[in-house]
C-alpha positions in Angstrom: 0.0 0.0 0.0 2.9 2.4 0.8 4.1 2.0 -3.0 0.6 3.2 -4.0 1.0 6.5 -2.1 4.6 6.9 -3.2 3.7 6.8 -6.9 4.3 10.3 -8.3 1.1 10.1 -10.4 -1.1 9.3 -7.4 0.6 12.2 -5.4 -0.1 14.7 -8.1 -3.7 13.5 -8.4 -4.1 13.8 -4.6 -2.7 17.3 -4.5 -4.8 18.3 -7.4 -8.0 16.8 -5.9 -7.5 18.4 -2.5 -6.6 21.8 -4.0 -9.8 21.8 -6.2 -11.9 21.0 -3.1 -10.1 23.8 -1.1 -10.7 26.2 -4.0 -14.5 25.5 -4.0 -14.7 26.0 -0.3 -12.5 29.2 -0.3 -14.5 30.6 -3.2 -17.7 29.9 -1.4 -16.2 31.8 1.7 -15.4 34.8 -0.7 -19.0 34.7 -2.0 -20.2 35.0 1.6 -17.9 38.0 2.5 -18.7 40.0 -0.7 -22.1 42.0 -1.1 -22.6 40.5 -4.5 -23.1 37.1 -5.9 -19.9 36.3 -7.9 -21.3 33.7 -10.3 -24.6 35.7 -11.0 -22.6 38.8 -11.8 -20.3 36.9 -14.0 -23.2 35.3 -15.8 -24.5 38.8 -16.5 -21.2 39.7 -18.0 -19.7 41.8 -15.2 -16.1 42.0 -16.1 -15.0 43.7 -12.9 -16.4 40.8 -10.8 -14.8 38.2 -13.3 -11.5 40.0 -12.8 -11.7 40.1 -9.1 -12.7 36.4 -9.0 -10.1 35.5 -11.3 -7.4 37.2 -9.2 -8.7 35.3 -6.1 -8.5 32.0 -8.0 -5.0 32.7 -9.4 -3.9 33.9 -6.0 -5.1 30.8 -4.4 -3.5 28.6 -6.9 -0.2 30.5 -6.4 -0.5 30.0 -2.7 -1.1 26.3 -3.1 1.7 26.0 -5.6 4.2 27.3 -3.0 2.7 25.1 -0.4 3.0 22.0 -2.5 6.6 22.9 -3.4 7.7 23.3 0.2 5.8 20.5 2.0 6.1 16.8 1.8 2.7 15.7 3.1 -0.8 16.4 2.0 -1.8 17.5 5.4 1.0 20.1 5.7 0.2 21.4 2.3 -3.5 21.9 3.2 -2.5 23.6 6.5 -0.2 26.1 4.9 -2.7 26.6 2.0 -5.5 27.3 4.6 -3.1 29.8 6.4 -2.3 31.4 3.0 -6.0 31.7 2.2 -6.6 33.4 5.6 -3.9 36.0 4.9 -5.4 36.6 1.4 -8.8 37.1 2.9 -7.3 39.5 5.4 -5.8 41.3 2.5 -9.2 41.7 1.0 -10.5 43.3 4.2 -7.4 45.6 4.3 -8.0 46.7 0.8 -11.7 47.5 1.6 -10.6 49.4 4.8 -7.8 51.4 3.0 -10.2 52.9 0.5 -12.6 54.9 2.6 -13.7 57.2 -0.4 -15.7 54.3 -1.9 -16.8 50.8 -1.2 -14.8 48.2 -3.1 -17.7 45.7 -3.3 -20.2 48.3 -4.6 -17.7 49.5 -7.3 -17.0 46.0 -8.5 -20.7 45.1 -8.5 -21.3 48.2 -10.6 -18.7 46.7 -13.1 -16.1 49.4 -12.3 -13.3 47.6 -14.2 -10.5 49.8 -12.8 -11.4 48.6 -9.3 -11.9 45.0 -10.6 -8.4 45.1 -12.1 -6.9 46.5 -9.0 -8.5 43.9 -7.0 -7.1 41.2 -9.3 -3.6 42.7 -9.1 -3.8 42.9 -5.3 -4.9 39.3 -4.9 -2.1 38.0 -7.2 0.5 40.3 -5.7 -0.3 39.3 -2.1 -0.3 35.6 -3.2 3.3 36.1 -4.2 4.3 37.5 -0.9 2.3 34.7 0.9 3.8 32.1 -1.2 7.3 33.4 -0.6 6.5 33.3 3.2 5.3 29.8 3.0 8.4 28.6 1.1 
């Protein structure tokens, strides 16, 4: 049985499956903390929401990439990935707090593409910092 789990293909499939599950859970959390429904807005063609959501997805993937590279067990990888997600989520709240002249969620919901792009860049940028910290 040990040989089964030591197989590189099985390890990759396990990491992939667990990361997909984590992504679904984490995107559901982002859906709860935003004032708009991500997938409904994307279906309507709201590019700002698509950019902000895409940034979160790419950011999470980058965090998990760093976590996979630096950890030898699935459990450690998930633990560091969850920690990275919490930091990324904190970054979202800090971004909202540091822009008192307007509400980020309202601007993104109103398809303000400049704010959507900035949200995308912040999520990806923070993920590189978080990933470097994990590594």
